[in-house]
N, C-alpha and C positions, 0 to 999 in steps of 0.2 A: 478848383476844390476837390478833392478824391472823395468818392464814396465808400462806404464800409464795405469790405470784402466778405463774401459768404464764408462759413467754416471750410476748412479745407481737408477734414477727416476723410471723408469718402475718397478723395485722390491719394491721400497718403496711405489709406488701408489696401486700397489696390495695388499700389506700387511695392508696399511692404510685404504682400502676400508672395509675390513673385520672388522677392530678395529670400522669404522665409523657406520656401519650396527649395531654392537652391542650396542655402548653407545649412539647412536642417533635413537631410535626407531621409531619416527615419519618420519624420512627420509626412513628408509627402508621398513616401512609400506607403504609409498607414492609409491615406487618404485616396491613394490612386484607384483603386477598387471601386469607388463610389462617383467618378467622375461624371458619368451620365445621369446619376441620380441628381447630383448639383446641377446639371444644364436643365433638368426637367423642372426643379424646383425655381432656378432662375426664371425661366420663361413665365412659370405660374403666377409668382409673387410680382414681377414686372406687370404682368397683364391685369391683376388686381387693383391698380391704381390708373389703368387706362380706361377712358370711356369707351367701352367697346362698340355701343350703340352707335357712335359716330366713325367706327373704324372703316365703313364703305366710303370711299371718296365721292366726293360730287365732281361736275366735269371737269371743273378748273383744275381739281387736285388730280384727278386721273390722267390729265394731260401732262402735268409736273412730275407725277410719279413715273409714268411712261418713259419720260425724258430721262430721269435718274436712272432707272433699270436699262435703259437703252444704252446709256454711257458706262455704266458699271459692268453689264453682263455681256453686252455686244461689242460696243466700239473698242473698249480696252483689250479684251481677249484677242479680238481679231487683229487690231494693230501689232500686239505683242507677238502674235502668231505669223503674221507676215514678216516682222523683224527676225524672228527666227529663221525663217525660210530663206530669205532673201540677203540676210547681212552675213557675210562670212564670219565664222568666229564666234557667232552668237552662243552655240552650244549648249551646256547644261544650264546655265545660269537663267538663259532667255526661256528654255522649256520650263524651269521650275517657276519663273515669273509667270508664265503663260498659264499654267495648272493654278497657281495662286488666283490669277484673274479671273477663273472660270469658277470658282467657289461663290456661293451666294453669301448673304450676310448673316454672321454668327446668330443663333437663337436668342443669345443674351444681350443683343445690341439695344434693345429697350432699356435695359438695367444702365448701359453705359451712356444712353442718352439722358435717362434721367439725373445721372451723377453730374453730367455736363451741362444740364439745363437747355438740352436741345429738344426738338420736335419728336415727342415719343410715339405720336400717331403716324406721321410720315415713316419713322423708323419701323414700326409694326407692319405698315402696309408693305415697305420694301421689303423686310423679311420674309414675308408670305411670297410676294410675286417673285424675289430672286430666287427662293427656295424652288418654286415650281418650274422657273426658266432653266433651271441649272442643269437638269439633265440633257435637254436639247442643246445647251451651249457646249457641254461635254462631247456628246455624239457628232455634231454638226462641224465643230472646229479642230477636234483633234487632230484630223488628218493634216492641218497646217504644221504640226510640230514633230509628228510621229508616224510611222506606218504600223506600229503595234495596234490592237484593239483596246478600247478603255475597259473592257470586260466589267460593264456597269451592270451592277445587280439591281434592276428596277423594283424588286419585290422589297429587299433590303430599305432601299431608299423610301418607298412607299410607306413601309413600317416605321421608319424613323421620323418621316413628317407627320405621321399619325400621333406618335407618341408625344414629339417634341413641340408641334404645332396645334394639333387638331384638339388633344385632350387638354391642354392648358387652356385654350381659348374656350372651350364647352365649360369648363369647371369655372373660369373665371366670369363667364356670361351667367352661369347658373348663380354663382354668388351675387353677381351684381343685380339680378333680377329679384332676388329677394332683400338685398339691403341697399339698392339703389346704388350710388357711388360711395366708394371709400373715401373718407375724409377724415380730419383730425387725427385721433389717435390711431385709428385703423390705418391711415395712409401712411403714417410715420412708422408704424409697426412693419408693414410691407416693403418700406423703403429700408428699413435697417435688415430685414429678413434678406432682401434682394442683395444688399451689400455684403452680407455674411457668406451668401452662397458663392458670391463672385470671388471672395477672398479664398474661399475653401477650393473653389475650381482653381483658382491660380497656383495656390501651394500644391495640389495634387498634379497637375498637368507638369510641373516642373521635376517630377520624379526621375531620377537618372542623370539630370542635365549637370548637377554638380560633380559627379563622377566623369562624366564624359569630358567636363573642362579640364580636370587634372590629367586624364590620360590621353585625349585628344584635344588639346587647347587649341591648335590653329584651326584645324578643320571645324570645331564647334565655332570658333570666334567668326568664323569666315561665313558658316550659315546664319549666325547672329546679325552680322553688318548687313548681309544681303536681306534679311528680313526686316531690318530698321529701315533700309533704303526702299523695300518694295512698298512697305507700309506707309512711309513718308510720301513716297511719290503718289501712290493711289489716293491717299486723304488728302494731301496738299493740291495735286493737279485738280481733283474733283471741286475743292472749295474754290479754285480759281473759275473753273468752268462756270460753277453756278452762283457765282458772287452778286451777279446783278439781282438775284432773288432776295437779297439782304444776308446778313452776316449768319443769323441762326439758321437759317434754311439752308445756306451754303456750308455751314459746318455738318448738318445733318446728312446732306448729301455726301459730303467728306467721310462721314463715320459710315455710312451704308457701303462704299466703296473701300474703305480701308480696312473694316472689321470683318475679313473674309471667313466663312466657315470651313476651315481645313479640316476640322474633325470629321465633317460629312464627306469632303473629298477623300480622305484617308478610307473611310469606312466602305466607300463603293467605287473608289477608282480603278481598283483592280490592277491590271499589268501596265496601266497608263503611267503609275506612279515610280519614281526613281527610288533607289535603296534608301537614300538618307531622308526620306520624306518624314518618317515618324519624327525624327529629331528635330526637323524643321518645323513641324507642326507645334511641338513644345516650344521652340524658339520665338514662333510667331506671336505667342502670347504677350511677349515682354513689352512690344511697342504698343499692343493694344492697352495694355494695363498702364503704361507710362504716359500714354496721350493726354487723358484727362488732367494730369499736372501740367503739361505743356500748354494746354488749351487755357488753364485757368492762369498760368503764367503770362501769357500773351494778353489775356483779359486784363489783368492786374495792371500790366504796362500801359493799355490803352486807357484804362481808368485815371492813372497817375498824371497823363497829359492832357486828360480833358477838364 
């Protein structure tokens, strides 16, 4: 007997926002200047429905979180870096995958976790720890793939960390201290606002992609295919590695590993980054926005045979 499926509106809105940004260039161009505003409010509204008082993990959760971050931020980039260095012909694509693997989890991952009904607290903890680890990963592992210096701007990185992590956490904590926990209508409102800003970000980040598809179709499709493959590899392999923890926790680990923050890498990466990284960062959003639909489809099939 099959169970009633939850509404698909959230997943469809996310996927539709990417399509809208590509096929309606004036709209994506209009929204592009507000990209970082959308990221800020995404983080803020996502945190409003997370119980921040329990954000500090206990010993068992600390061990689990450390394993996920070690896998995501050390083992994966180091393995790819060694592959790039010792496998003949690896070249540009392995370098691009390595840089992708060095990125922490996107600041809006808690919003995606909520849409996919995953562990939002583990996701939040993973965002914070992965963001803190990222500078060390870039500095220590870059020599595996290139002789160029990373040009890492620690001041800019610290400023972004403060704006997109510290300020939303403080604001959400202040709100919860007065209103306790968001529930009922408040939680529903914050959920809708989170989805709205995810959609706005998806539309805005696609600015210029439609024109590039027309004028440089093969190179753009090649980057898109690579983004899809890299995201699928990081997400799927991480789910398999942590599947012994249970389906929900394994998918959360997959989210942390697959939803990489290339926007921050772009902002602070300096001379480390290849020339096509800006376009790649935009195309990287496509698999992230489509994954919730795939997760739901897989879940529907599992329900159908249960």
